[in-house]
C-alpha positions in Angstrom: 114.0 104.5 118.5 110.9 106.4 119.9 111.1 109.8 121.9 109.8 108.8 125.0 107.5 111.1 126.8 105.7 112.0 130.0 102.7 109.8 131.3 99.5 111.5 131.6 99.7 111.5 135.6 103.4 112.9 135.2 104.7 110.1 137.2 106.9 108.3 134.9 108.4 107.8 131.2 106.4 106.2 128.1 107.2 105.2 124.8 104.9 106.9 122.9 102.2 104.6 122.6 101.8 104.8 126.2 103.6 101.5 127.0 105.9 102.3 130.5 109.3 102.5 129.8 111.8 101.3 132.4 114.6 103.1 133.7 117.8 101.4 134.3 120.6 103.5 134.0 124.6 103.4 134.7 127.0 106.6 135.4 129.0 106.2 132.5 130.3 110.0 132.7 133.3 109.9 131.3 133.0 107.1 128.4 133.9 109.4 125.6 136.9 110.6 127.1 138.0 107.6 128.6 137.5 104.6 127.0 138.8 103.7 123.0 135.7 102.7 120.1 135.9 98.8 121.0 136.6 98.9 124.7 133.2 101.3 124.8 131.1 99.1 122.6 132.3 96.2 124.9 131.1 98.0 128.3 127.6 98.6 125.9 126.8 94.9 125.1 127.8 94.3 129.1 125.2 96.3 130.1 123.0 95.7 127.6 123.1 92.0 128.9 123.0 93.1 132.1 119.5 94.7 131.4 120.5 98.6 131.8 118.4 100.9 129.9 119.8 104.3 129.9 123.4 105.6 129.9 124.6 109.0 131.8 127.1 110.6 129.3 129.1 114.0 129.9 130.4 115.8 126.4 132.6 117.9 129.1 133.8 116.6 132.3 137.2 118.2 133.4 137.2 115.7 136.4 139.8 113.4 135.6 141.5 115.3 132.6 141.1 119.1 132.8 141.7 119.4 129.0 138.8 117.0 128.4 140.8 115.0 125.7 139.4 112.0 124.3 141.5 108.8 123.6 143.2 109.9 120.9 143.9 113.1 122.6 142.2 115.1 120.8 140.8 118.3 122.9 137.8 118.9 123.5 137.6 122.5 123.3 139.7 124.6 121.2 142.2 126.9 123.6 139.9 126.0 125.9 137.1 128.3 124.9 133.6 127.1 124.7 132.6 128.9 121.5 135.8 126.7 119.6 134.3 123.4 120.0 137.2 120.8 118.9 134.7 119.0 115.5 137.4 115.6 115.9 136.7 115.1 119.6 132.9 116.2 119.7 132.7 113.5 116.1 133.8 110.5 118.6 131.2 111.6 121.1 129.1 111.2 117.9 130.0 107.4 117.4 129.3 106.8 121.0 126.1 108.0 120.9 125.5 106.2 117.7 126.4 102.9 119.3 124.3 103.4 122.2 121.7 103.9 119.8 122.5 100.7 118.3 121.7 98.7 121.2 118.7 100.2 122.3 120.2 102.7 125.2 118.4 106.1 125.8 121.4 108.6 126.8 120.7 111.3 129.8 123.5 113.6 128.2 124.6 116.5 129.9 126.6 119.2 128.1 129.0 120.0 130.6 129.9 119.2 134.1 129.3 121.8 136.7 132.6 122.2 137.7 133.1 124.2 134.5 130.9 127.0 135.6 131.9 127.2 139.0 135.4 126.8 138.7 135.5 124.9 141.6 136.2 121.1 142.3 135.7 118.7 145.5 139.3 118.6 146.0 138.9 122.3 147.0 140.8 123.8 143.9 139.9 126.5 141.7 140.1 127.0 137.9 139.0 129.2 135.4 134.9 129.4 134.4 134.7 128.1 131.0 130.9 128.1 131.2 129.5 131.8 132.0 126.1 133.4 131.1 127.4 135.1 128.0 128.1 131.8 126.3 126.2 129.1 127.8 123.0 130.5 124.9 125.2 129.7 122.3 126.4 126.1 123.3 123.4 125.2 124.4 122.1 126.1 121.2 124.9 124.4 118.8 125.4 121.0 120.9 121.5 121.1 120.7 121.3 121.5 117.2 123.9 119.2 116.8 121.8 116.3 118.2 118.4 117.4 117.5 117.7 114.7 114.5 118.6 111.6 117.4 115.8 110.4 119.6 117.1 108.7 122.1 119.0 112.1 124.1 117.2 113.4 127.0 118.9 116.3 128.7 120.1 116.9 131.6 121.8 120.4 133.4 124.1 120.4 136.4 126.3 118.3 136.6 127.2 117.1 140.6 126.6 121.1 141.5 123.6 123.0 143.2 123.1 126.3 141.3 124.1 128.4 144.3 127.4 127.2 144.8 129.6 129.1 147.7 127.0 131.5 147.8 127.3 132.8 144.2 124.0 132.3 142.0 124.4 130.4 138.7 121.2 130.2 137.9 121.2 132.7 134.9 124.2 130.6 133.1 121.6 127.2 133.4 118.8 129.4 132.1 120.3 130.4 129.1 121.8 126.9 128.7 118.2 125.7 128.7 116.9 128.1 126.4 119.7 127.4 123.8 119.0 124.0 124.0 114.9 124.5 123.2 116.8 126.9 120.4 118.8 124.1 118.8 117.1 121.2 118.9 113.1 122.8 118.4 114.4 125.8 116.4 112.1 128.0 118.8 112.8 130.8 121.4 111.3 129.3 124.8 111.9 131.6 127.8 112.8 129.6 131.0 109.5 130.7 132.4 107.2 130.8 130.0 104.4 127.9 130.1 104.9 127.5 126.3 103.5 123.9 125.5 106.9 123.1 123.3 108.8 122.7 126.7 107.3 119.1 127.2 109.2 118.1 123.5 112.5 118.8 125.5 112.7 116.6 128.2 115.6 118.0 130.7 116.1 117.5 134.2 119.2 119.2 136.6 121.7 117.3 138.3 122.6 118.5 141.8 125.1 117.6 144.2 124.3 116.3 147.9 124.8 119.2 150.2 126.8 118.0 153.3 126.0 120.8 155.5 122.3 121.3 154.3 121.3 117.5 153.1 120.0 119.6 149.9 120.2 116.9 147.2 117.0 117.4 144.6 116.6 119.1 141.2 113.7 121.3 143.2 116.0 122.5 146.5 117.1 125.4 144.6 114.6 125.5 141.8 110.8 126.4 141.8 108.1 125.6 139.5 108.4 128.7 137.8 111.3 127.0 135.2 109.5 125.5 132.7 112.6 123.7 131.3 112.5 121.5 134.3 110.2 118.5 133.3 111.4 115.5 135.8 113.3 115.6 139.3 116.7 114.3 140.1 118.0 113.2 143.6 120.8 112.5 144.1 121.0 110.5 147.7 124.7 110.5 147.6 127.4 108.3 148.6 127.1 108.6 152.5 125.5 105.5 155.1 122.5 107.9 156.6 120.8 109.3 153.4 116.9 108.0 153.8 116.5 108.2 149.8 112.8 106.9 150.3 112.1 109.7 152.4 113.9 111.9 149.6 111.7 110.3 147.3 108.5 110.9 149.0 108.9 114.6 149.5 109.3 115.0 145.2 106.1 112.6 145.0 104.1 114.4 147.0 104.1 117.7 145.4 101.2 119.5 144.4 102.5 120.2 140.8 103.9 116.3 140.2 106.6 115.4 138.5 108.6 112.8 137.6 111.0 111.6 140.0 114.1 108.9 140.5 117.3 108.9 142.1 120.0 109.5 139.7 123.3 108.7 141.8 122.5 106.6 145.1 125.8 105.3 146.7 128.2 103.9 144.0 129.1 100.3 144.1 132.3 100.3 145.6 132.8 104.0 146.9 133.9 104.6 150.4 131.2 105.8 152.6 133.3 108.3 154.4 136.4 110.5 153.4 139.1 110.0 154.5 138.3 106.1 154.4 139.9 103.5 155.6 139.8 100.0 153.8 136.5 99.0 155.4 134.8 102.1 154.5 133.2 100.9 151.0 129.9 100.8 149.6 129.0 96.7 148.6 126.0 95.8 146.3 123.7 95.8 149.7 123.7 99.3 149.5 123.4 99.2 145.7 119.3 97.0 146.3 118.7 99.2 149.2 118.6 101.9 147.1 117.5 100.9 144.6 114.3 99.0 146.0 113.3 101.4 148.1 113.5 104.3 146.1 111.2 102.7 142.9 108.9 101.4 145.9 108.3 104.8 147.3 107.8 106.5 143.9 110.4 106.9 141.6 110.0 106.1 137.5 113.6 104.7 137.3 116.8 104.4 139.2 120.1 104.3 138.2 123.4 102.3 139.4 127.0 103.6 139.9 130.3 102.0 140.4 133.3 103.9 141.5 135.5 102.3 138.8 133.5 103.0 136.0 132.0 106.3 136.0 135.8 107.5 135.8 136.6 104.6 134.0 139.8 103.4 136.1 142.3 101.5 133.9 144.8 98.6 134.9 147.5 100.8 136.0 145.3 103.1 137.8 143.8 100.7 140.4 145.2 101.5 143.9 144.0 100.7 147.5 140.8 102.8 147.0 139.9 101.7 143.8 140.8 98.1 143.4 139.2 96.9 140.0 139.6 98.4 136.8 136.7 99.2 134.6 136.9 96.2 132.6 136.9 94.5 136.2 134.2 96.3 138.0 131.4 95.8 135.0 131.0 91.7 135.9 130.8 93.1 139.9 127.8 92.0 141.7 125.6 94.9 142.3 125.8 95.5 138.3 124.4 91.7 137.7 121.7 92.3 140.4 120.1 95.4 138.1 119.3 92.5 136.1 117.3 90.7 138.8 115.5 94.2 139.5 114.9 94.9 135.9 113.5 91.1 135.6 111.2 91.9 138.6 110.3 95.2 136.9 109.5 93.2 134.0 106.8 90.9 136.1 105.1 94.4 137.1 103.0 96.8 135.6 104.6 100.1 136.7 102.2 102.5 135.3 99.8 100.8 138.2 102.5 100.9 140.9 102.3 103.5 143.5 103.8 104.0 147.1 101.6 102.9 150.1 103.0 102.6 153.9 99.9 102.5 155.0 99.9 98.8 154.4 102.3 98.2 157.0 100.4 98.4 160.3 103.7 98.2 162.6 105.6 101.1 161.0 104.9 104.1 160.2 105.3 105.9 157.0 108.8 107.9 158.0 110.2 106.0 161.1 111.1 102.5 161.9 114.0 101.6 164.2 117.6 101.4 161.7 117.8 102.9 158.8 118.6 99.2 157.8 115.5 97.9 158.9 113.2 100.3 156.8 110.8 98.6 155.1 109.3 99.8 152.1 105.4 98.9 150.3 103.8 99.8 147.1 100.4 98.3 145.8 99.0 98.1 142.5 96.4 101.2 142.3 94.1 98.2 140.4 94.3 96.3 143.9 96.0 93.4 141.9 99.0 93.3 143.7 101.8 94.3 146.7 105.0 93.8 146.8 107.2 94.8 150.4 110.6 95.5 150.5 112.6 93.8 153.6 116.2 95.2 153.7 117.2 92.7 156.6 114.5 90.5 156.6 111.9 90.4 159.5 108.5 90.6 159.8 105.0 92.8 159.7 101.7 93.1 159.9 100.0 93.9 156.5 96.8 95.4 155.9 95.4 93.2 152.8 92.3 94.9 152.5 93.3 96.9 149.1 93.7 93.8 147.4 90.7 93.3 145.2 90.3 89.3 145.4 89.5 86.8 148.5 92.0 84.2 146.6 95.5 85.4 146.9 99.0 83.7 146.0 101.9 84.9 148.0 105.9 84.7 147.2 109.1 85.5 147.9 111.6 86.9 145.5 115.5 86.6 146.2 116.8 90.1 145.3 120.3 88.7 146.0 119.8 85.8 143.5 117.0 86.1 141.6 115.6 83.1 143.0 111.2 82.7 144.0 110.2 80.7 146.2 105.8 80.1 146.7 104.7 80.3 150.1 104.7 76.5 150.8 108.5 76.2 149.8 110.4 78.5 152.3 111.7 77.5 155.4 110.9 80.0 158.2 109.1 79.4 161.6 105.5 80.1 161.1 106.4 82.4 158.0 102.7 83.8 158.0 99.6 84.0 159.9 96.4 85.3 159.1 94.4 87.5 161.5 91.7 89.8 162.3 92.5 93.3 164.2 90.0 96.2 164.4 91.3 99.9 164.7 88.9 102.7 162.8 87.4 99.5 161.1 87.8 96.0 160.5 90.8 94.6 157.9 92.0 91.7 156.7 95.4 91.5 157.9 98.7 88.8 157.8 101.2 88.4 159.6 104.4 87.7 157.5 107.8 86.5 157.9 110.4 86.3 155.9 112.4 83.1 155.2 116.0 84.6 156.6 116.7 87.5 158.2 120.2 89.7 159.7 122.3 92.0 157.5 122.4 91.8 153.4 119.5 89.2 153.9 116.9 91.5 152.2 113.7 89.8 150.3 110.8 91.5 148.9 107.2 90.0 149.5 104.7 89.8 146.9 101.0 89.1 147.3 98.5 89.2 144.3 95.6 88.1 142.8 95.5 84.4 142.1 93.7 85.2 139.2 96.6 86.6 137.9 97.8 83.2 137.5 100.8 81.4 138.3 102.9 84.9 137.3 106.6 83.9 138.6 107.7 87.8 139.9 111.7 88.0 138.3 111.3 85.1 135.9 115.3 85.5 134.3 114.7 86.8 131.1 117.5 87.6 128.3 118.5 91.5 127.5 121.4 90.6 125.0 124.0 88.5 124.4 127.8 88.9 124.9 129.2 87.9 121.6 132.3 85.2 122.3 135.4 87.2 122.0 138.3 85.9 119.7 140.9 86.4 122.2 141.3 87.7 125.8 139.9 91.5 126.0 142.3 93.7 127.3 141.7 96.8 128.7 143.2 99.9 127.0 145.4 102.4 129.1 144.4 105.5 130.8 145.5 108.5 128.7 
C-alpha cells in the first residue's frame, strides 16, 4: 500500500499521485485484545464489503481488560511496565496489522489509550499512571521503529482524554511520545514545536474526549499551532443528542492555518444517548447518517462510524439489556451498511472539489435553522459543476443556483437510507421543484425544492449538477469486497 499524504490545500488526504482518498473508518479499538485471528479476519472481510477504508485500533487499551491480554492470554506489558512490552502480545498486533494491509485498510493506530496516562477511567476509578513523561519517549521510539516500514499506518495520540485532565497538564507526556515516534519512524530528532519539514512525513493527530462541562471536543481545544507534530484535526462530537457536529467542523475548517478535520468519534450506533439510560435511550442508524452527511458537507475530509458492541467486541455471553448485540451480530446493523451507501455516494463526486457552501440556502442561515434535526447542510463543487444539499428530516428550501456554471441542469434525489436515486421526474411529491427569480443585493437564479418525503428519519440528499456531466448516477452501487462463503456457521469466540 502507498502512503497517504495531505493535499496541497491542506483539506484532505490524497494518495501519492494526488488522487483524493475516501476516509471511512470503523472504531475497532480492542480488536487485538478481544478477537482471535479468524474472527478478526472475518470482521475485516465484512467491513471491506461494506466500503470501509480505515480501521481505528489501539495498541494498549485497558478499558475492557486492565491487564490488556491478547486472546491467547498474553499480557501486553510484563510487570505492567511500559519499558518491558511483551513480544508475544505485539506479535499478535503485528498479525492484525498484516491482515489490515492484506484487505487494503489504512490503520489509525493509537500507541496507548489516554487512561494509561491520566490513571482515571470514566467510571471515576483511579489506577496507576503507566505512561509518564519519563517513559513516553522510549515507548514512542520503540513502537515507531517496530512499524516504521508499514505504509498503511497513521498515528494518533490521546485516546479519549484531553491533555489537561482533572486540572493536571499532561502535554509533555504526549509531546515526548510524539518525538519518540519521530525518532522511531524517521530516525530524526525532531522537537515538538520545531518547524522541521520532516514532521510532514509523519501523520499524527490527537484523539480528545468530549468534555461535558465545556463542550470542548477537538484536537485543538488545548493544543496550539506551535505543536508541529499535529498534522490533522480530530473531533469527538460524542454520544449525546445535542452536539452540532456541522458547527464543530466549521470552526476547525475556518481556522487561519488550515488542517484536515474529521469527526472521528460521533454518536455510535446502539450507544446510550444519556446516562443512566432507559431501554429507549439508544442511538439508531438515523443519527449515524446525520452526523456523517452533516460533517462531510461541512468540510470534513472523512468520517468514522462506531457501534457500541464493536469497539469493545462484546461476545455472545456478554450481551445484556444495554448491549443487545454481540460484535458479530452488530457488524450487520443498518448503520454499518449505510456507510457503504455513503461510500457509493462519495465515489460519484470529486472530493478535491467539494467545499462547504451554506450560502446556497436562502432560508436557513449558516448557524441556525430551527430544531437540530431540521438543520440542512450544503456543499458544492468549487468548479461550479454541482451542489449537494442534505435534508435530515426532509422539508423544503430555496436554493441559490447561480454558482453553477451551466444553463442546463439536472436534479436527482438520493436516499441515504437505501441508496436509491431518483430523477426529479420520478419522485412523488407535491410541487417538488419551483423555479423563480428573487432579488436581494443582486438578482440570482434560485429554485424552490421540496423533498419527496419528510419527517423523522426521512433524510434526503438533493444533487443539482451540470447536465453536460452526462448521466452520472449519484450513489450508484459498487462492490468493494466479496464476503467468502463460509463452510460452516460462524461462531463468536467467547470473551476472555
